[in-house]
Structures are given as structure tokens and as C-alpha cells.
PyMOL Python script that loads the backbone (N, CA, C, O; Angstrom):
from pymol import cmd

cmd.read_pdbstr("""\
ATOM      1  N   UNK A   1       0.764  -1.131   0.044  1.00  0.00           N
ATOM      2  CA  UNK A   1       0.057   0.032   0.097  1.00  0.00           C
ATOM      3  C   UNK A   1       0.822   1.274   0.025  1.00  0.00           C
ATOM      4  O   UNK A   1       1.796   1.406   0.765  1.00  0.00           O
ATOM      5  N   UNK A   2       0.499   2.158  -0.754  1.00  0.00           N
ATOM      6  CA  UNK A   2       1.281   3.404  -1.046  1.00  0.00           C
ATOM      7  C   UNK A   2       0.862   4.395   0.130  1.00  0.00           C
ATOM      8  O   UNK A   2      -0.316   4.649   0.380  1.00  0.00           O
ATOM      9  N   UNK A   3       2.005   4.960   0.868  1.00  0.00           N
ATOM     10  CA  UNK A   3       1.505   5.901   1.825  1.00  0.00           C
ATOM     11  C   UNK A   3       1.338   7.239   1.259  1.00  0.00           C
ATOM     12  O   UNK A   3       1.580   7.520   0.085  1.00  0.00           O
ATOM     13  N   UNK A   4       0.840   8.192   2.305  1.00  0.00           N
ATOM     14  CA  UNK A   4       0.599   9.582   1.597  1.00  0.00           C
ATOM     15  C   UNK A   4       1.877  10.322   1.299  1.00  0.00           C
ATOM     16  O   UNK A   4       1.897  11.246   0.486  1.00  0.00           O
ATOM     17  N   UNK A   5       2.833   9.959   1.888  1.00  0.00           N
ATOM     18  CA  UNK A   5       4.110  10.635   1.512  1.00  0.00           C
ATOM     19  C   UNK A   5       4.615  10.163   0.465  1.00  0.00           C
ATOM     20  O   UNK A   5       5.194  10.973  -0.259  1.00  0.00           O
ATOM     21  N   UNK A   6       4.578   8.971   0.111  1.00  0.00           N
ATOM     22  CA  UNK A   6       5.185   8.598  -1.342  1.00  0.00           C
ATOM     23  C   UNK A   6       4.279   9.083  -2.346  1.00  0.00           C
ATOM     24  O   UNK A   6       4.759   9.467  -3.413  1.00  0.00           O
ATOM     25  N   UNK A   7       2.848   9.128  -2.132  1.00  0.00           N
ATOM     26  CA  UNK A   7       1.965   9.566  -3.066  1.00  0.00           C
ATOM     27  C   UNK A   7       2.199  11.187  -3.400  1.00  0.00           C
ATOM     28  O   UNK A   7       2.319  11.605  -4.552  1.00  0.00           O
ATOM     29  N   UNK A   8       2.237  11.898  -2.401  1.00  0.00           N
ATOM     30  CA  UNK A   8       2.554  13.501  -2.704  1.00  0.00           C
ATOM     31  C   UNK A   8       3.899  13.764  -3.256  1.00  0.00           C
ATOM     32  O   UNK A   8       4.105  14.648  -4.087  1.00  0.00           O
ATOM     33  N   UNK A   9       4.906  12.900  -2.732  1.00  0.00           N
ATOM     34  CA  UNK A   9       6.310  13.054  -3.262  1.00  0.00           C
ATOM     35  C   UNK A   9       6.261  12.809  -4.914  1.00  0.00           C
ATOM     36  O   UNK A   9       6.789  13.555  -5.739  1.00  0.00           O
ATOM     37  N   UNK A  10       5.527  11.629  -5.200  1.00  0.00           N
ATOM     38  CA  UNK A  10       5.348  11.288  -6.608  1.00  0.00           C
ATOM     39  C   UNK A  10       4.699  12.467  -7.466  1.00  0.00           C
ATOM     40  O   UNK A  10       5.259  12.877  -8.483  1.00  0.00           O
ATOM     41  N   UNK A  11       3.581  12.950  -7.043  1.00  0.00           N
ATOM     42  CA  UNK A  11       2.901  13.996  -7.530  1.00  0.00           C
ATOM     43  C   UNK A  11       3.589  15.264  -7.643  1.00  0.00           C
ATOM     44  O   UNK A  11       3.413  16.049  -8.574  1.00  0.00           O
ATOM     45  N   UNK A  12       4.445  15.458  -6.587  1.00  0.00           N
ATOM     46  CA  UNK A  12       5.350  16.747  -6.711  1.00  0.00           C
ATOM     47  C   UNK A  12       6.435  16.527  -7.739  1.00  0.00           C
ATOM     48  O   UNK A  12       6.847  17.514  -8.348  1.00  0.00           O
ATOM     49  N   UNK A  13       6.909  15.410  -7.980  1.00  0.00           N
ATOM     50  CA  UNK A  13       8.020  15.120  -8.903  1.00  0.00           C
ATOM     51  C   UNK A  13       7.348  15.234 -10.363  1.00  0.00           C
ATOM     52  O   UNK A  13       7.952  15.741 -11.308  1.00  0.00           O
ATOM     53  N   UNK A  14       6.007  14.702 -10.464  1.00  0.00           N
ATOM     54  CA  UNK A  14       5.445  14.687 -11.692  1.00  0.00           C
ATOM     55  C   UNK A  14       5.112  16.063 -12.246  1.00  0.00           C
ATOM     56  O   UNK A  14       5.287  16.430 -13.408  1.00  0.00           O
ATOM     57  N   UNK A  15       4.553  16.842 -11.134  1.00  0.00           N
ATOM     58  CA  UNK A  15       4.288  18.322 -11.630  1.00  0.00           C
ATOM     59  C   UNK A  15       5.681  19.003 -12.040  1.00  0.00           C
ATOM     60  O   UNK A  15       5.867  19.656 -13.067  1.00  0.00           O
ATOM     61  N   UNK A  16       6.625  18.725 -11.039  1.00  0.00           N
ATOM     62  CA  UNK A  16       8.004  19.500 -11.504  1.00  0.00           C
ATOM     63  C   UNK A  16       8.382  18.970 -12.893  1.00  0.00           C
ATOM     64  O   UNK A  16       8.823  19.800 -13.689  1.00  0.00           O
ATOM     65  N   UNK A  17       8.278  17.826 -13.246  1.00  0.00           N
ATOM     66  CA  UNK A  17       8.711  17.343 -14.555  1.00  0.00           C
ATOM     67  C   UNK A  17       7.821  17.940 -15.634  1.00  0.00           C
ATOM     68  O   UNK A  17       8.321  18.237 -16.719  1.00  0.00           O
ATOM     69  N   UNK A  18       6.502  18.133 -15.388  1.00  0.00           N
ATOM     70  CA  UNK A  18       5.565  18.808 -16.401  1.00  0.00           C
ATOM     71  C   UNK A  18       6.026  20.306 -16.470  1.00  0.00           C
ATOM     72  O   UNK A  18       5.989  20.889 -17.554  1.00  0.00           O
ATOM     73  N   UNK A  19       6.404  20.859 -15.479  1.00  0.00           N
ATOM     74  CA  UNK A  19       7.144  22.270 -15.601  1.00  0.00           C
ATOM     75  C   UNK A  19       8.239  22.338 -16.432  1.00  0.00           C
ATOM     76  O   UNK A  19       8.394  23.248 -17.247  1.00  0.00           O
ATOM     77  N   UNK A  20       9.150  21.257 -16.240  1.00  0.00           N
ATOM     78  CA  UNK A  20      10.527  21.514 -16.886  1.00  0.00           C
ATOM     79  C   UNK A  20      10.242  21.254 -18.373  1.00  0.00           C
ATOM     80  O   UNK A  20      10.858  21.886 -19.231  1.00  0.00           O
ATOM     81  N   UNK A  21       9.222  20.240 -18.724  1.00  0.00           N
ATOM     82  CA  UNK A  21       8.926  19.823 -20.160  1.00  0.00           C
ATOM     83  C   UNK A  21       8.335  21.001 -20.806  1.00  0.00           C
ATOM     84  O   UNK A  21       8.600  21.195 -21.992  1.00  0.00           O
ATOM     85  N   UNK A  22       7.540  21.840 -20.151  1.00  0.00           N
ATOM     86  CA  UNK A  22       6.736  22.854 -20.795  1.00  0.00           C
ATOM     87  C   UNK A  22       7.537  24.003 -20.946  1.00  0.00           C
ATOM     88  O   UNK A  22       7.234  24.784 -21.848  1.00  0.00           O
ATOM     89  N   UNK A  23       8.563  24.258 -20.182  1.00  0.00           N
ATOM     90  CA  UNK A  23       9.129  25.501 -20.068  1.00  0.00           C
ATOM     91  C   UNK A  23       9.645  26.039 -21.353  1.00  0.00           C
ATOM     92  O   UNK A  23       9.436  27.224 -21.612  1.00  0.00           O
ATOM     93  N   UNK A  24      10.376  25.195 -22.282  1.00  0.00           N
ATOM     94  CA  UNK A  24      10.875  25.733 -23.413  1.00  0.00           C
ATOM     95  C   UNK A  24       9.807  26.301 -24.356  1.00  0.00           C
ATOM     96  O   UNK A  24      10.033  27.352 -24.956  1.00  0.00           O
ATOM     97  N   UNK A  25       8.594  25.608 -24.512  1.00  0.00           N
ATOM     98  CA  UNK A  25       7.572  26.127 -25.390  1.00  0.00           C
ATOM     99  C   UNK A  25       7.023  27.280 -24.791  1.00  0.00           C
ATOM    100  O   UNK A  25       6.885  28.253 -25.533  1.00  0.00           O
ATOM    101  N   UNK A  26       6.642  27.397 -23.483  1.00  0.00           N
ATOM    102  CA  UNK A  26       5.976  28.435 -22.857  1.00  0.00           C
ATOM    103  C   UNK A  26       6.830  29.716 -22.885  1.00  0.00           C
ATOM    104  O   UNK A  26       6.258  30.801 -22.996  1.00  0.00           O
ATOM    105  N   UNK A  27       8.330  29.637 -22.779  1.00  0.00           N
ATOM    106  CA  UNK A  27       9.106  30.666 -22.780  1.00  0.00           C
ATOM    107  C   UNK A  27       9.216  31.349 -24.123  1.00  0.00           C
ATOM    108  O   UNK A  27       9.310  32.573 -24.209  1.00  0.00           O
ATOM    109  N   UNK A  28       9.204  30.548 -25.164  1.00  0.00           N
ATOM    110  CA  UNK A  28       9.353  30.962 -26.524  1.00  0.00           C
ATOM    111  C   UNK A  28       8.048  31.757 -26.898  1.00  0.00           C
ATOM    112  O   UNK A  28       8.131  32.811 -27.529  1.00  0.00           O
ATOM    113  N   UNK A  29       6.715  31.180 -26.455  1.00  0.00           N
ATOM    114  CA  UNK A  29       5.486  31.696 -26.792  1.00  0.00           C
ATOM    115  C   UNK A  29       5.536  33.122 -25.961  1.00  0.00           C
ATOM    116  O   UNK A  29       5.087  34.126 -26.515  1.00  0.00           O
ATOM    117  N   UNK A  30       5.989  33.191 -24.863  1.00  0.00           N
ATOM    118  CA  UNK A  30       6.111  34.335 -24.144  1.00  0.00           C
ATOM    119  C   UNK A  30       6.738  35.588 -25.032  1.00  0.00           C
ATOM    120  O   UNK A  30       6.183  36.644 -25.335  1.00  0.00           O
ATOM    121  N   UNK A  31       8.193  35.090 -25.379  1.00  0.00           N
ATOM    122  CA  UNK A  31       9.012  36.065 -26.069  1.00  0.00           C
ATOM    123  C   UNK A  31       8.347  36.402 -27.343  1.00  0.00           C
ATOM    124  O   UNK A  31       8.275  37.592 -27.652  1.00  0.00           O
ATOM    125  N   UNK A  32       7.810  35.420 -28.188  1.00  0.00           N
ATOM    126  CA  UNK A  32       7.254  35.754 -29.417  1.00  0.00           C
ATOM    127  C   UNK A  32       5.981  36.611 -29.327  1.00  0.00           C
ATOM    128  O   UNK A  32       5.692  37.376 -30.247  1.00  0.00           O
ATOM    129  N   UNK A  33       5.251  36.496 -28.276  1.00  0.00           N
ATOM    130  CA  UNK A  33       3.931  37.266 -28.100  1.00  0.00           C
ATOM    131  C   UNK A  33       4.417  38.733 -27.646  1.00  0.00           C
ATOM    132  O   UNK A  33       3.770  39.705 -28.036  1.00  0.00           O
ATOM    133  N   UNK A  34       5.461  38.893 -26.889  1.00  0.00           N
ATOM    134  CA  UNK A  34       5.878  40.242 -26.547  1.00  0.00           C
ATOM    135  C   UNK A  34       6.474  40.915 -27.712  1.00  0.00           C
ATOM    136  O   UNK A  34       6.292  42.122 -27.871  1.00  0.00           O
ATOM    137  N   UNK A  35       7.211  40.182 -28.582  1.00  0.00           N
ATOM    138  CA  UNK A  35       7.913  40.809 -29.786  1.00  0.00           C
ATOM    139  C   UNK A  35       6.862  41.267 -30.730  1.00  0.00           C
ATOM    140  O   UNK A  35       6.897  42.407 -31.194  1.00  0.00           O
ATOM    141  N   UNK A  36       5.810  40.308 -31.069  1.00  0.00           N
ATOM    142  CA  UNK A  36       4.848  40.675 -31.853  1.00  0.00           C
ATOM    143  C   UNK A  36       3.894  41.922 -31.369  1.00  0.00           C
ATOM    144  O   UNK A  36       3.463  42.757 -32.165  1.00  0.00           O
ATOM    145  N   UNK A  37       3.646  41.936 -30.084  1.00  0.00           N
ATOM    146  CA  UNK A  37       2.892  42.979 -29.485  1.00  0.00           C
ATOM    147  C   UNK A  37       3.640  44.197 -29.484  1.00  0.00           C
ATOM    148  O   UNK A  37       3.062  45.276 -29.608  1.00  0.00           O
ATOM    149  N   UNK A  38       4.968  44.104 -29.344  1.00  0.00           N
ATOM    150  CA  UNK A  38       5.736  45.471 -29.441  1.00  0.00           C
ATOM    151  C   UNK A  38       5.773  45.787 -30.997  1.00  0.00           C
ATOM    152  O   UNK A  38       5.563  46.970 -31.265  1.00  0.00           O
ATOM    153  N   UNK A  39       5.963  45.087 -31.879  1.00  0.00           N
ATOM    154  CA  UNK A  39       5.786  45.325 -33.256  1.00  0.00           C
ATOM    155  C   UNK A  39       4.580  45.980 -33.667  1.00  0.00           C
ATOM    156  O   UNK A  39       4.572  46.958 -34.415  1.00  0.00           O
ATOM    157  N   UNK A  40       3.420  45.364 -33.109  1.00  0.00           N
ATOM    158  CA  UNK A  40       2.212  45.937 -33.464  1.00  0.00           C
ATOM    159  C   UNK A  40       1.999  47.277 -32.845  1.00  0.00           C
ATOM    160  O   UNK A  40       1.365  48.109 -33.494  1.00  0.00           O
ATOM    161  N   UNK A  41       2.492  47.605 -31.573  1.00  0.00           N
ATOM    162  CA  UNK A  41       2.316  48.839 -30.917  1.00  0.00           C
ATOM    163  C   UNK A  41       3.166  49.845 -31.847  1.00  0.00           C
ATOM    164  O   UNK A  41       2.677  50.926 -32.175  1.00  0.00           O
ATOM    165  N   UNK A  42       4.405  49.472 -32.246  1.00  0.00           N
ATOM    166  CA  UNK A  42       5.202  50.435 -32.784  1.00  0.00           C
ATOM    167  C   UNK A  42       4.738  50.796 -34.278  1.00  0.00           C
ATOM    168  O   UNK A  42       5.082  51.870 -34.770  1.00  0.00           O
ATOM    169  N   UNK A  43       4.028  49.971 -34.917  1.00  0.00           N
ATOM    170  CA  UNK A  43       3.518  50.179 -36.314  1.00  0.00           C
ATOM    171  C   UNK A  43       2.139  50.532 -36.504  1.00  0.00           C
ATOM    172  O   UNK A  43       1.709  51.111 -37.502  1.00  0.00           O
ATOM    173  N   UNK A  44       1.414  50.138 -35.447  1.00  0.00           N
ATOM    174  CA  UNK A  44       0.057  50.515 -35.416  1.00  0.00           C
ATOM    175  C   UNK A  44      -0.838  49.436 -36.299  1.00  0.00           C
ATOM    176  O   UNK A  44      -2.001  49.662 -36.631  1.00  0.00           O
ATOM    177  N   UNK A  45      -0.157  48.303 -36.606  1.00  0.00           N
ATOM    178  CA  UNK A  45      -0.725  47.291 -37.423  1.00  0.00           C
ATOM    179  C   UNK A  45      -1.663  46.413 -36.439  1.00  0.00           C
ATOM    180  O   UNK A  45      -1.086  45.908 -35.477  1.00  0.00           O
ATOM    181  N   UNK A  46      -2.797  46.223 -36.554  1.00  0.00           N
ATOM    182  CA  UNK A  46      -3.720  45.459 -35.706  1.00  0.00           C
ATOM    183  C   UNK A  46      -4.235  44.197 -36.560  1.00  0.00           C
ATOM    184  O   UNK A  46      -5.451  44.120 -36.730  1.00  0.00           O
ATOM    185  N   UNK A  47      -3.503  43.316 -37.049  1.00  0.00           N
ATOM    186  CA  UNK A  47      -3.922  42.191 -37.776  1.00  0.00           C
ATOM    187  C   UNK A  47      -3.933  41.121 -36.905  1.00  0.00           C
ATOM    188  O   UNK A  47      -2.949  40.977 -36.179  1.00  0.00           O
ATOM    189  N   UNK A  48      -4.962  40.245 -36.824  1.00  0.00           N
ATOM    190  CA  UNK A  48      -5.056  38.987 -35.972  1.00  0.00           C
ATOM    191  C   UNK A  48      -4.074  38.086 -36.297  1.00  0.00           C
ATOM    192  O   UNK A  48      -3.363  37.547 -35.449  1.00  0.00           O
ATOM    193  N   UNK A  49      -3.980  37.858 -37.691  1.00  0.00           N
ATOM    194  CA  UNK A  49      -3.183  36.816 -38.114  1.00  0.00           C
ATOM    195  C   UNK A  49      -1.683  37.091 -37.795  1.00  0.00           C
ATOM    196  O   UNK A  49      -0.924  36.139 -37.608  1.00  0.00           O
ATOM    197  N   UNK A  50      -1.237  38.397 -37.730  1.00  0.00           N
ATOM    198  CA  UNK A  50       0.053  38.515 -37.198  1.00  0.00           C
ATOM    199  C   UNK A  50       0.482  38.172 -35.883  1.00  0.00           C
ATOM    200  O   UNK A  50       1.669  37.935 -35.657  1.00  0.00           O
ATOM    201  N   UNK A  51      -0.420  38.128 -34.975  1.00  0.00           N
ATOM    202  CA  UNK A  51      -0.153  37.739 -33.684  1.00  0.00           C
ATOM    203  C   UNK A  51      -0.097  35.981 -33.555  1.00  0.00           C
ATOM    204  O   UNK A  51       0.558  35.331 -32.740  1.00  0.00           O
ATOM    205  N   UNK A  52      -0.843  35.560 -34.441  1.00  0.00           N
ATOM    206  CA  UNK A  52      -1.147  33.898 -34.349  1.00  0.00           C
ATOM    207  C   UNK A  52       0.094  33.361 -35.124  1.00  0.00           C
ATOM    208  O   UNK A  52       0.792  32.533 -34.538  1.00  0.00           O
ATOM    209  N   UNK A  53       0.372  33.677 -36.146  1.00  0.00           N
ATOM    210  CA  UNK A  53       1.200  32.955 -37.165  1.00  0.00           C
ATOM    211  C   UNK A  53       2.607  32.839 -36.648  1.00  0.00           C
ATOM    212  O   UNK A  53       3.137  31.739 -36.489  1.00  0.00           O
ATOM    213  N   UNK A  54       3.220  33.997 -36.383  1.00  0.00           N
ATOM    214  CA  UNK A  54       4.867  33.944 -35.759  1.00  0.00           C
ATOM    215  C   UNK A  54       4.800  33.131 -34.668  1.00  0.00           C
ATOM    216  O   UNK A  54       5.578  32.177 -34.668  1.00  0.00           O
ATOM    217  N   UNK A  55       3.826  33.308 -33.430  1.00  0.00           N
ATOM    218  CA  UNK A  55       3.835  32.577 -32.255  1.00  0.00           C
ATOM    219  C   UNK A  55       3.773  30.982 -32.732  1.00  0.00           C
ATOM    220  O   UNK A  55       4.609  30.153 -32.372  1.00  0.00           O
ATOM    221  N   UNK A  56       2.897  30.756 -33.404  1.00  0.00           N
ATOM    222  CA  UNK A  56       2.696  29.209 -33.851  1.00  0.00           C
ATOM    223  C   UNK A  56       4.001  28.604 -34.529  1.00  0.00           C
ATOM    224  O   UNK A  56       4.450  27.513 -34.178  1.00  0.00           O
ATOM    225  N   UNK A  57       4.532  29.317 -35.439  1.00  0.00           N
ATOM    226  CA  UNK A  57       5.748  28.958 -35.876  1.00  0.00           C
ATOM    227  C   UNK A  57       6.997  28.854 -34.882  1.00  0.00           C
ATOM    228  O   UNK A  57       7.841  27.961 -34.956  1.00  0.00           O
ATOM    229  N   UNK A  58       7.000  29.678 -34.135  1.00  0.00           N
ATOM    230  CA  UNK A  58       7.987  29.680 -33.097  1.00  0.00           C
ATOM    231  C   UNK A  58       7.802  28.430 -32.129  1.00  0.00           C
ATOM    232  O   UNK A  58       8.709  27.653 -31.828  1.00  0.00           O
ATOM    233  N   UNK A  59       6.594  28.363 -31.725  1.00  0.00           N
ATOM    234  CA  UNK A  59       6.249  27.010 -30.861  1.00  0.00           C
ATOM    235  C   UNK A  59       6.506  25.835 -31.697  1.00  0.00           C
ATOM    236  O   UNK A  59       7.073  24.910 -31.116  1.00  0.00           O
ATOM    237  N   UNK A  60       6.215  25.667 -32.924  1.00  0.00           N
ATOM    238  CA  UNK A  60       6.370  24.512 -33.639  1.00  0.00           C
ATOM    239  C   UNK A  60       8.049  24.064 -33.735  1.00  0.00           C
ATOM    240  O   UNK A  60       8.525  22.933 -33.629  1.00  0.00           O
ATOM    241  N   UNK A  61       8.713  25.295 -33.962  1.00  0.00           N
ATOM    242  CA  UNK A  61      10.181  25.164 -34.095  1.00  0.00           C
ATOM    243  C   UNK A  61      10.827  24.641 -32.897  1.00  0.00           C
ATOM    244  O   UNK A  61      11.605  23.688 -32.957  1.00  0.00           O
ATOM    245  N   UNK A  62      10.530  25.230 -31.823  1.00  0.00           N
ATOM    246  CA  UNK A  62      11.013  24.870 -30.418  1.00  0.00           C
ATOM    247  C   UNK A  62      10.458  23.420 -29.999  1.00  0.00           C
ATOM    248  O   UNK A  62      11.183  22.651 -29.368  1.00  0.00           O
ATOM    249  N   UNK A  63       9.094  23.059 -30.386  1.00  0.00           N
ATOM    250  CA  UNK A  63       8.830  21.807 -30.065  1.00  0.00           C
ATOM    251  C   UNK A  63       9.650  20.817 -30.784  1.00  0.00           C
ATOM    252  O   UNK A  63      10.105  19.836 -30.197  1.00  0.00           O
ATOM    253  N   UNK A  64       9.875  21.063 -32.165  1.00  0.00           N
ATOM    254  CA  UNK A  64      10.598  20.006 -32.747  1.00  0.00           C
ATOM    255  C   UNK A  64      12.221  20.111 -32.360  1.00  0.00           C
ATOM    256  O   UNK A  64      12.935  19.111 -32.443  1.00  0.00           O
ATOM    257  N   UNK A  65      12.634  21.137 -32.019  1.00  0.00           N
ATOM    258  CA  UNK A  65      14.015  21.201 -31.475  1.00  0.00           C
ATOM    259  C   UNK A  65      14.137  20.256 -30.011  1.00  0.00           C
ATOM    260  O   UNK A  65      14.965  19.388 -29.734  1.00  0.00           O
ATOM    261  N   UNK A  66      13.230  20.666 -29.375  1.00  0.00           N
ATOM    262  CA  UNK A  66      13.279  19.956 -27.797  1.00  0.00           C
ATOM    263  C   UNK A  66      12.466  18.774 -27.704  1.00  0.00           C
ATOM    264  O   UNK A  66      12.205  18.278 -26.608  1.00  0.00           O
ATOM    265  N   UNK A  67      12.064  18.306 -28.754  1.00  0.00           N
ATOM    266  CA  UNK A  67      11.243  16.892 -28.624  1.00  0.00           C
ATOM    267  C   UNK A  67      12.126  15.774 -27.907  1.00  0.00           C
ATOM    268  O   UNK A  67      11.610  15.014 -27.087  1.00  0.00           O
ATOM    269  N   UNK A  68      13.366  15.708 -28.218  1.00  0.00           N
ATOM    270  CA  UNK A  68      14.217  14.772 -27.634  1.00  0.00           C
ATOM    271  C   UNK A  68      14.293  14.844 -26.154  1.00  0.00           C
ATOM    272  O   UNK A  68      14.134  13.837 -25.465  1.00  0.00           O
ATOM    273  N   UNK A  69      14.533  16.019 -25.651  1.00  0.00           N
ATOM    274  CA  UNK A  69      14.733  16.386 -24.371  1.00  0.00           C
ATOM    275  C   UNK A  69      13.488  16.098 -23.487  1.00  0.00           C
ATOM    276  O   UNK A  69      13.517  15.586 -22.368  1.00  0.00           O
ATOM    277  N   UNK A  70      12.363  16.520 -24.187  1.00  0.00           N
ATOM    278  CA  UNK A  70      10.914  16.236 -23.495  1.00  0.00           C
ATOM    279  C   UNK A  70      10.779  14.649 -23.413  1.00  0.00           C
ATOM    280  O   UNK A  70      10.375  14.098 -22.389  1.00  0.00           O
ATOM    281  N   UNK A  71      11.151  13.942 -24.585  1.00  0.00           N
ATOM    282  CA  UNK A  71      10.849  12.515 -24.450  1.00  0.00           C
ATOM    283  C   UNK A  71      11.793  11.864 -23.477  1.00  0.00           C
ATOM    284  O   UNK A  71      11.333  10.966 -22.772  1.00  0.00           O
ATOM    285  N   UNK A  72      13.034  12.199 -23.352  1.00  0.00           N
ATOM    286  CA  UNK A  72      13.988  11.509 -22.325  1.00  0.00           C
ATOM    287  C   UNK A  72      13.538  12.116 -20.941  1.00  0.00           C
ATOM    288  O   UNK A  72      13.595  11.361 -19.971  1.00  0.00           O
ATOM    289  N   UNK A  73      13.144  13.272 -20.779  1.00  0.00           N
ATOM    290  CA  UNK A  73      12.786  13.555 -19.398  1.00  0.00           C
ATOM    291  C   UNK A  73      11.624  12.856 -19.020  1.00  0.00           C
ATOM    292  O   UNK A  73      11.655  12.311 -17.916  1.00  0.00           O
ATOM    293  N   UNK A  74      10.536  12.750 -19.749  1.00  0.00           N
ATOM    294  CA  UNK A  74       9.494  11.711 -19.415  1.00  0.00           C
ATOM    295  C   UNK A  74       9.631  10.433 -19.310  1.00  0.00           C
ATOM    296  O   UNK A  74       9.024   9.816 -18.435  1.00  0.00           O
ATOM    297  N   UNK A  75      10.437   9.839 -20.172  1.00  0.00           N
ATOM    298  CA  UNK A  75      10.719   8.442 -20.022  1.00  0.00           C
ATOM    299  C   UNK A  75      11.691   8.126 -18.778  1.00  0.00           C
ATOM    300  O   UNK A  75      11.584   7.054 -18.182  1.00  0.00           O
ATOM    301  N   UNK A  76      12.556   9.006 -18.439  1.00  0.00           N
ATOM    302  CA  UNK A  76      13.336   9.127 -17.299  1.00  0.00           C
ATOM    303  C   UNK A  76      12.460   8.959 -16.112  1.00  0.00           C
ATOM    304  O   UNK A  76      12.580   8.032 -15.310  1.00  0.00           O
ATOM    305  N   UNK A  77      11.467  10.014 -16.032  1.00  0.00           N
ATOM    306  CA  UNK A  77      10.724   9.982 -14.867  1.00  0.00           C
ATOM    307  C   UNK A  77       9.830   8.571 -14.586  1.00  0.00           C
ATOM    308  O   UNK A  77       9.634   8.136 -13.451  1.00  0.00           O
ATOM    309  N   UNK A  78       9.370   7.993 -15.711  1.00  0.00           N
ATOM    310  CA  UNK A  78       8.732   6.952 -15.635  1.00  0.00           C
ATOM    311  C   UNK A  78       9.665   5.831 -15.259  1.00  0.00           C
ATOM    312  O   UNK A  78       9.264   5.071 -14.378  1.00  0.00           O
ATOM    313  N   UNK A  79      10.695   5.640 -15.721  1.00  0.00           N
ATOM    314  CA  UNK A  79      11.608   4.430 -15.411  1.00  0.00           C
ATOM    315  C   UNK A  79      12.229   4.601 -14.009  1.00  0.00           C
ATOM    316  O   UNK A  79      12.560   3.587 -13.394  1.00  0.00           O
ATOM    317  N   UNK A  80      12.409   5.836 -13.460  1.00  0.00           N
ATOM    318  CA  UNK A  80      13.038   6.089 -12.117  1.00  0.00           C
ATOM    319  C   UNK A  80      11.947   6.251 -11.125  1.00  0.00           C
ATOM    320  O   UNK A  80      12.190   6.043  -9.936  1.00  0.00           O
ATOM    321  N   UNK A  81      10.931   6.556 -11.462  1.00  0.00           N
ATOM    322  CA  UNK A  81       9.968   6.865 -10.304  1.00  0.00           C
ATOM    323  C   UNK A  81       8.737   5.937 -10.475  1.00  0.00           C
ATOM    324  O   UNK A  81       8.516   5.209  -9.508  1.00  0.00           O
ATOM    325  N   UNK A  82       7.910   5.836 -11.516  1.00  0.00           N
ATOM    326  CA  UNK A  82       6.676   5.148 -11.619  1.00  0.00           C
ATOM    327  C   UNK A  82       6.824   3.873 -11.676  1.00  0.00           C
ATOM    328  O   UNK A  82       6.158   3.231 -10.864  1.00  0.00           O
ATOM    329  N   UNK A  83       7.639   3.177 -12.543  1.00  0.00           N
ATOM    330  CA  UNK A  83       7.776   1.817 -12.682  1.00  0.00           C
ATOM    331  C   UNK A  83       8.269   1.305 -11.412  1.00  0.00           C
ATOM    332  O   UNK A  83       7.649   0.310 -11.037  1.00  0.00           O
ATOM    333  N   UNK A  84       9.253   1.715 -10.600  1.00  0.00           N
ATOM    334  CA  UNK A  84       9.590   1.050  -9.353  1.00  0.00           C
ATOM    335  C   UNK A  84       8.388   1.011  -8.262  1.00  0.00           C
ATOM    336  O   UNK A  84       8.250   0.081  -7.468  1.00  0.00           O
ATOM    337  N   UNK A  85       7.587   2.078  -8.326  1.00  0.00           N
ATOM    338  CA  UNK A  85       6.364   2.127  -7.388  1.00  0.00           C
ATOM    339  C   UNK A  85       5.409   1.042  -7.866  1.00  0.00           C
ATOM    340  O   UNK A  85       4.825   0.357  -7.026  1.00  0.00           O
ATOM    341  N   UNK A  86       5.212   0.841  -9.198  1.00  0.00           N
ATOM    342  CA  UNK A  86       4.486  -0.207  -9.588  1.00  0.00           C
ATOM    343  C   UNK A  86       4.901  -1.593  -9.272  1.00  0.00           C
ATOM    344  O   UNK A  86       4.103  -2.455  -8.905  1.00  0.00           O
ATOM    345  N   UNK A  87       6.188  -1.783  -9.428  1.00  0.00           N
ATOM    346  CA  UNK A  87       6.931  -2.963  -9.177  1.00  0.00           C
ATOM    347  C   UNK A  87       6.887  -3.195  -7.639  1.00  0.00           C
ATOM    348  O   UNK A  87       6.745  -4.365  -7.283  1.00  0.00           O
ATOM    349  N   UNK A  88       6.990  -2.241  -6.686  1.00  0.00           N
ATOM    350  CA  UNK A  88       6.965  -2.512  -5.343  1.00  0.00           C
ATOM    351  C   UNK A  88       5.680  -2.818  -4.810  1.00  0.00           C
ATOM    352  O   UNK A  88       5.585  -3.417  -3.739  1.00  0.00           O
ATOM    353  N   UNK A  89       4.533  -2.403  -5.563  1.00  0.00           N
ATOM    354  CA  UNK A  89       3.316  -2.711  -4.981  1.00  0.00           C
ATOM    355  C   UNK A  89       2.720  -4.090  -5.337  1.00  0.00           C
ATOM    356  O   UNK A  89       1.640  -4.437  -4.859  1.00  0.00           O
TER     357      UNK A  89
END
""", "prot")
cmd.dss("prot")
cmd.show_as("cartoon", "prot")
cmd.util.cbc("prot")
cmd.orient("prot")
């Protein structure tokens, strides 16, 4: 039987891994959004696709580049944390 301490520690580690995995995409989305917003404010261009397309392209590029890091982080979490807990019970 899994104790509360093991459960909450596993949840904490899972949430931390989720933050680490999502950090590259979220930071690039933030930077791209600020850059496009600044460009729109400086040029007075209020086009909706101007905000969507560059941000989507930046997110896709970073996702493609960091896909190996995300996969290795997630599989490492499962191999080091989840599978031993399942095997122990």
C-alpha cells in the first residue's frame, strides 16, 4: 500500500517534470508574443493573423528542437519513479 508521503512526493515530482517539459515552449511563446505585441504597437498594425502565425511557427520550431529532451525527461521519470512504485506494490 502506498503511503501519503510517497503519493505526494510522486505527485510533486510529476508536476515538476511537467513544468520542466513545458518550459521551453511556454518561454518561446511568451517572447514571441511580446515581440509581436511590441511590433504591433510600434507600427499600429492590428492584424489578428500577425499575432497567431509567428507565435505558432516559433512554438512548432521549439517543439521540434526540444522533442528529444522532452521525451527523455518523461521516460526517465517513468523509469526512475513510476515503474519502481508499480513493481513494489
